[in-house]
C-alpha positions as CSV (number, residue, x, y, z in Angstrom):
1,M,-35.0,-144.7,34.6
2,E,-33.5,-143.0,31.6
3,P,-29.9,-144.3,30.5
4,V,-28.3,-140.9,31.1
5,E,-29.9,-140.7,34.5
6,Q,-28.6,-144.2,35.4
7,Q,-25.1,-143.3,34.4
8,S,-25.2,-140.0,36.4
9,H,-26.3,-141.9,39.6
10,W,-23.5,-144.4,39.3
11,R,-20.3,-143.8,41.3
12,R,-17.1,-145.8,41.7
13,S,-17.9,-146.3,45.3
14,R,-21.0,-148.2,44.4
15,R,-20.8,-152.0,44.2
16,G,-20.8,-153.4,40.7
17,H,-21.0,-151.6,37.4
18,A,-23.4,-149.2,35.8
19,P,-26.0,-151.1,33.7
20,G,-24.9,-151.8,30.1
21,Y,-26.9,-152.4,27.0
22,H,-28.1,-155.9,27.8
23,E,-29.3,-154.9,31.2
24,Q,-31.0,-151.9,29.8
25,A,-32.6,-154.0,27.1
26,R,-34.0,-156.3,29.8
27,Q,-35.4,-153.3,31.7
28,L,-36.9,-152.0,28.5
29,T,-38.8,-155.3,28.0
30,E,-40.2,-155.0,31.5
31,A,-41.2,-151.4,31.1
32,R,-43.0,-152.2,27.8
33,R,-44.9,-154.9,29.5
34,E,-46.0,-152.4,32.2
35,F,-46.7,-149.2,30.2
36,E,-49.0,-149.1,27.3
37,W,-47.7,-145.8,25.9
38,L,-44.2,-147.4,25.7
39,R,-45.6,-150.4,23.8
40,A,-47.1,-148.1,21.3
41,G,-43.6,-147.3,19.9
42,A,-41.5,-149.7,17.9
43,Q,-39.3,-151.8,20.0
44,M,-36.6,-151.7,17.4
45,V,-36.3,-147.9,17.6
46,Q,-36.1,-148.0,21.4
47,Q,-33.4,-150.8,21.3
48,Q,-31.4,-148.9,18.8
49,A,-31.5,-145.8,21.0
50,L,-30.0,-147.9,23.8
51,R,-27.3,-149.2,21.4
52,D,-26.5,-145.7,20.4
53,F,-26.1,-144.6,24.0
54,A,-23.9,-147.6,24.8
55,Q,-21.7,-146.7,21.8
56,A,-21.6,-143.1,23.0
57,M,-20.4,-144.2,26.5
58,T,-17.8,-146.4,24.9
59,N,-16.5,-143.5,22.9
60,F,-16.5,-141.3,26.1
61,F,-14.4,-143.8,28.1
62,A,-12.0,-144.2,25.1
63,G,-11.5,-140.4,25.2
64,A,-12.8,-139.9,21.7
65,H,-16.0,-137.9,22.6
66,R,-17.6,-136.1,25.4
67,R,-20.0,-137.7,27.9
68,P,-23.5,-138.1,26.5
69,T,-25.9,-135.5,27.8
70,W,-29.7,-135.0,28.0
71,R,-31.5,-134.4,24.7
72,K,-32.9,-131.0,24.3
73,L,-36.4,-130.3,22.9
74,G,-36.2,-129.7,19.1
75,R,-32.5,-130.8,18.8
76,H,-31.2,-134.2,17.7
77,D,-34.7,-135.6,17.2
78,G,-34.7,-138.8,15.2
79,F,-34.5,-142.6,15.3
80,R,-32.6,-145.4,13.5
81,I,-34.1,-148.5,11.8
82,V,-32.0,-151.6,11.1
83,S,-32.5,-154.9,9.3
84,V,-33.8,-153.1,6.3
85,K,-34.8,-155.4,3.4
86,P,-35.0,-154.3,-0.3
87,R,-38.8,-154.6,-0.2
88,H,-38.8,-151.9,2.5
89,V,-37.7,-149.1,0.1
90,R,-39.6,-148.2,-3.0
91,Q,-38.8,-145.8,-5.9
92,L,-42.1,-144.1,-6.8
93,N,-40.7,-141.9,-9.6
94,R,-37.6,-140.0,-10.4
95,N,-38.0,-137.5,-7.5
96,R,-40.0,-139.4,-4.9
97,G,-39.4,-142.6,-2.9
98,A,-41.1,-144.3,0.0
99,V,-39.7,-146.2,3.0
100,W,-41.4,-148.6,5.4
101,V,-41.3,-147.3,9.0
102,P,-42.3,-149.8,11.8
103,K,-45.6,-148.9,13.6
104,V,-46.0,-146.0,11.1
105,G,-46.3,-147.5,7.6
106,W,-45.0,-146.2,4.2
107,V,-43.5,-142.7,4.4
108,Q,-42.6,-140.8,1.3
109,F,-39.4,-138.8,0.9
110,R,-37.7,-136.6,-1.8
111,V,-34.8,-138.4,-3.5
112,S,-31.8,-136.1,-3.7
113,R,-29.5,-138.8,-5.0
114,P,-29.7,-142.5,-6.0
115,V,-30.9,-144.6,-3.0
116,P,-28.2,-147.2,-2.2
117,A,-28.8,-150.8,-1.1
118,A,-28.5,-150.3,2.7
119,V,-29.3,-152.4,5.7
120,S,-30.2,-149.5,8.0
121,Y,-31.3,-145.9,7.8
122,R,-31.7,-142.9,10.2
123,V,-34.5,-140.4,10.3
124,T,-33.7,-137.0,11.8
125,R,-35.4,-133.7,12.4
126,D,-33.3,-130.5,12.3
127,A,-33.9,-127.2,14.2
128,A,-35.8,-125.8,11.2
129,G,-38.4,-128.5,11.5
130,R,-37.2,-130.4,8.4
131,W,-37.1,-134.2,8.3
132,H,-34.2,-136.0,6.7
133,I,-33.5,-139.7,5.9
134,A,-30.0,-141.1,5.5
135,F,-29.2,-144.6,4.3
136,A,-26.1,-146.3,5.8
137,A,-23.8,-147.0,2.8
138,V,-20.2,-146.7,1.9
139,P,-19.9,-144.2,-0.9
140,D,-17.4,-144.8,-3.8
141,T,-14.1,-142.9,-3.6
142,I,-13.0,-140.6,-6.3
143,P,-10.1,-142.1,-8.3
144,A,-6.9,-140.1,-8.6
145,P,-6.4,-138.4,-12.0
146,G,-2.9,-139.8,-12.3
147,S,-1.3,-136.5,-13.3
148,G,1.1,-136.4,-10.4
149,E,0.0,-132.9,-9.4
150,V,0.1,-131.7,-5.8
151,V,-1.9,-128.9,-4.4
152,G,-1.7,-127.0,-1.1
153,V,-4.8,-125.7,0.6
154,D,-4.6,-122.8,3.1
155,R,-7.8,-122.2,5.0
156,G,-8.7,-118.7,6.2
157,V,-11.4,-116.5,7.4
158,Q,-11.5,-113.8,4.7
159,T,-10.7,-116.4,2.0
160,S,-12.2,-119.8,2.8
161,A,-9.6,-121.7,0.9
162,A,-6.6,-120.5,-1.1
163,L,-4.9,-123.0,-3.4
164,S,-1.2,-123.1,-4.4
165,S,-2.4,-122.8,-8.0
166,G,-3.6,-119.3,-7.2
167,D,-7.3,-120.0,-6.9
168,L,-9.2,-118.2,-4.1
169,L,-12.3,-120.0,-3.0
170,H,-15.1,-118.5,-0.8
171,C,-17.7,-120.4,1.1
172,S,-21.3,-119.4,0.5
173,G,-23.1,-117.9,3.4
174,L,-26.0,-115.6,4.1
175,R,-26.5,-112.6,1.9
176,P,-26.3,-109.1,3.4
177,T,-30.1,-108.8,3.5
178,E,-30.4,-112.2,5.2
179,T,-27.7,-111.3,7.7
180,E,-29.6,-108.1,8.6
181,R,-32.8,-110.0,9.0
182,L,-31.0,-112.5,11.3
183,R,-29.8,-109.6,13.5
184,R,-33.4,-108.2,13.7
185,L,-34.7,-111.6,14.7
186,Q,-32.1,-112.1,17.4
187,R,-33.0,-108.7,18.9
188,R,-36.7,-109.7,18.8
189,L,-35.9,-113.0,20.5
190,A,-34.0,-111.2,23.3
191,R,-37.2,-109.1,24.0
192,A,-39.7,-112.0,23.7
193,Q,-41.1,-113.6,26.8
194,R,-40.0,-117.1,27.5
195,G,-42.7,-119.7,26.6
196,S,-44.7,-117.2,24.5
197,H,-46.0,-117.9,21.0
198,R,-44.0,-115.0,19.6
199,R,-40.8,-116.4,21.0
200,H,-41.5,-119.8,19.4
201,K,-42.1,-118.2,16.0
202,T,-39.0,-116.1,16.2
203,K,-36.8,-119.1,17.1
204,A,-38.3,-121.0,14.2
205,A,-37.5,-118.1,11.8
206,I,-33.9,-118.0,13.1
207,A,-33.5,-121.7,12.8
208,R,-34.6,-121.5,9.1
209,L,-32.0,-118.9,8.4
210,R,-29.3,-120.9,10.2
211,A,-30.3,-124.0,8.3
212,R,-30.1,-122.1,5.0
213,E,-26.6,-121.0,5.9
214,A,-25.5,-124.5,6.9
215,D,-27.0,-126.0,3.7
216,R,-25.0,-123.5,1.5
217,R,-21.8,-124.2,3.5
218,K,-22.3,-128.0,3.1
219,D,-23.0,-127.6,-0.6
220,W,-19.8,-125.6,-1.0
221,V,-17.7,-128.1,0.9
222,E,-19.1,-131.0,-1.2
223,K,-18.5,-129.3,-4.5
224,T,-15.0,-128.1,-3.5
225,S,-13.8,-131.4,-2.1
226,T,-15.1,-133.3,-5.1
227,D,-13.3,-130.8,-7.5
228,L,-10.0,-131.1,-5.6
229,A,-10.2,-134.9,-5.4
230,R,-10.7,-135.1,-9.2
231,R,-8.0,-132.6,-10.2
232,Y,-5.1,-133.5,-7.9
233,D,-3.3,-136.7,-6.9
234,V,-2.0,-135.3,-3.6
235,I,-3.8,-132.7,-1.5
236,R,-1.9,-131.1,1.4
237,V,-3.5,-129.1,4.2
238,E,-2.4,-127.6,7.4
239,D,-2.4,-129.9,10.4
240,L,-4.9,-127.9,12.6
241,N,-6.9,-128.9,15.6
242,V,-10.0,-127.0,14.7
243,G,-11.9,-128.2,17.8
244,A,-9.3,-126.7,20.1
245,M,-9.0,-123.6,18.0
246,T,-12.7,-122.8,18.3
247,R,-13.1,-123.4,22.0
248,T,-14.5,-120.5,24.0
249,A,-12.1,-118.1,25.7
250,R,-14.8,-117.0,28.3
251,G,-13.1,-118.7,31.2
252,T,-14.7,-118.8,34.6
253,V,-15.7,-116.3,37.3
254,A,-12.5,-116.9,39.2
255,D,-10.3,-116.9,36.1
256,P,-12.1,-114.9,33.4
257,G,-10.8,-115.0,29.8
258,R,-9.2,-112.2,27.8
259,N,-10.2,-110.8,24.4
260,V,-13.4,-112.9,24.6
261,V,-15.2,-110.8,22.0
262,Q,-12.4,-111.1,19.5
263,K,-12.0,-114.8,20.1
264,T,-15.7,-115.3,19.6
265,A,-15.6,-113.5,16.3
266,L,-12.7,-115.7,15.2
267,N,-14.4,-118.9,16.2
268,R,-17.5,-117.9,14.2
269,G,-15.4,-117.1,11.2
270,I,-13.6,-120.5,11.4
271,L,-16.8,-122.4,11.7
272,A,-18.6,-120.4,9.0
273,N,-15.9,-121.3,6.5
274,G,-16.1,-125.0,7.2
275,W,-12.5,-125.7,8.0
276,G,-13.0,-129.1,9.6
277,N,-15.7,-130.3,7.2
278,L,-13.6,-129.5,4.1
279,V,-10.7,-131.7,5.3
280,A,-13.0,-134.4,6.5
281,R,-14.8,-134.7,3.2
282,L,-11.5,-134.6,1.3
283,E,-10.3,-137.6,3.4
284,H,-13.5,-139.4,2.7
285,K,-13.4,-138.9,-1.1
286,A,-9.6,-139.2,-1.6
287,P,-8.5,-141.6,1.1
288,G,-4.7,-141.9,1.4
289,R,-4.2,-138.8,-0.8
290,V,-4.7,-136.2,1.8
291,E,-1.5,-135.2,3.7
292,K,-1.4,-132.9,6.8
293,V,1.6,-130.5,7.0
294,P,2.7,-128.7,10.2
295,A,1.3,-125.2,10.1
296,A,4.2,-123.5,11.8
297,Y,5.5,-120.4,9.9
298,T,3.7,-121.3,6.7
299,S,2.2,-117.8,6.5
300,Q,5.5,-116.0,7.4
301,T,7.8,-117.8,4.9
302,C,8.5,-116.7,1.4
303,S,7.5,-119.5,-1.0
304,V,10.3,-118.4,-3.4
305,C,13.4,-117.9,-1.2
306,K,12.2,-119.7,2.0
307,T,13.0,-116.7,4.2
308,V,11.0,-116.4,7.4
309,D,10.0,-112.9,8.1
310,A,7.1,-112.0,10.4
311,E,6.8,-108.5,8.9
312,A,6.7,-109.7,5.3
313,R,2.9,-110.0,5.5
314,E,1.9,-106.4,5.1
315,S,-1.9,-107.0,5.4
316,Q,-4.4,-109.8,5.4
317,A,-4.0,-110.3,1.6
318,V,-0.5,-108.9,0.7
319,F,2.8,-110.7,1.2
320,R,6.0,-108.9,0.3
321,C,9.3,-110.6,0.9
322,R,12.0,-108.1,1.9
323,S,14.8,-110.5,0.9
324,C,14.0,-111.4,-2.7
325,G,11.3,-108.9,-3.5
326,Y,8.6,-111.4,-4.2
327,T,5.1,-110.0,-3.9
328,G,1.8,-111.9,-4.0
329,H,-1.3,-112.9,-2.2
330,A,-0.5,-113.9,1.3
331,D,-2.9,-116.9,1.4
332,V,-1.6,-118.2,-1.9
333,N,2.0,-117.8,-0.7
334,A,1.1,-119.9,2.4
335,A,-0.7,-122.5,0.3
336,R,2.5,-122.9,-1.8
337,N,4.5,-123.5,1.4
338,I,1.9,-126.1,2.4
339,A,2.2,-127.7,-1.1
340,A,6.0,-128.1,-0.5
341,G,5.0,-130.5,2.3
342,R,7.9,-129.6,4.7
343,A,7.8,-127.9,8.1
344,V,9.8,-124.7,8.5
345,T,11.7,-123.7,11.7
346,A,11.7,-120.2,13.1
347,R,15.2,-119.6,11.6
348,G,13.9,-120.5,8.1
349,D,15.6,-123.9,7.9
350,L,13.7,-126.8,6.4
351,D,12.9,-129.3,9.1
352,T,13.0,-132.7,7.4
353,S,12.4,-134.6,10.7
354,R,8.7,-133.7,10.7
355,S,6.9,-135.4,7.9
356,V,3.4,-135.1,6.7
357,K,0.7,-137.3,8.2
358,R,-1.6,-139.7,6.5
359,E,-4.4,-141.1,8.5
360,P,-6.8,-143.9,7.8
361,Q,-10.3,-142.7,7.0
362,P,-13.6,-144.0,8.4
363,N,-16.7,-144.9,6.4
364,R,-19.4,-142.3,6.0
365,L,-23.2,-142.3,5.5
366,L,-24.8,-141.4,2.2
367,S,-27.8,-139.1,2.6
368,A,-30.8,-139.4,0.4
């Protein structure tokens, strides 16, 4: 029985506990002894899948993640190999490498960055059909420049990131011609018959465009986060719960949501600009130097005289203070309030009781 199925059948009324990793590993040994097709696969890969599931259940019970679900065809395909020795990885030339995969042999891959000395790696396949290999390693952090400069970053939909220095950064996405092609493919997919060859080809074409968009967004996030970590000692951002902000407003049949279309467009804009990824990569590259500031009234406060006025923002891009006459870009004005690092109350007073947050950062994987 599959681990997800075992967990779904277990209830609190049942005697005992749901089987854990060690019990599932014992069941795996018995199943491999009985079924030849299961013995054909590497036992290490199958055991690591059970370990990953056990860790996912631990994260679920801790309240950090959702309950693990069934894997879908063409999504999250991959496996993990541990106990990797230096002899299991070869550098063939400047652009090509090879890795030893149990029960498969030597498999070549394109080297996108120097391969680190790692004890494990993970091979994955994305929706576009591309295979990737990631070696588990702790990347080096970017040292602070020591200039003492502080920058505020305001994330938006029209402007991906506005800096308190006045720079406006835009995340790369699909070009207009690619966006139009994506729309045509989505309409073709809606007309295609389920299970047909045409539907399969259309889904693959859509996946390639989506992968191209995701690659450009990731490239922008990596370059932007590296540049900010090298230029500034302290980076301040709004303390936003991006996951909660991008939840669907569809509701249920009994309690349907309101403004669902508008909320859907906003969610897509937030995700397309990489709000969460930008801050996550900043925390990985500049640990201890990223501070989160409460976001209340940062876009309604004048960065010069600190007056809070909801009508001062005339448009998406123009901020005009009616008290001191300051005029500037609305996102840059908000970024300067964020750079100040202090929360603002509705009356315009500085709230010194709410300080910025600094959180410890986890280790990350270095992809090759």
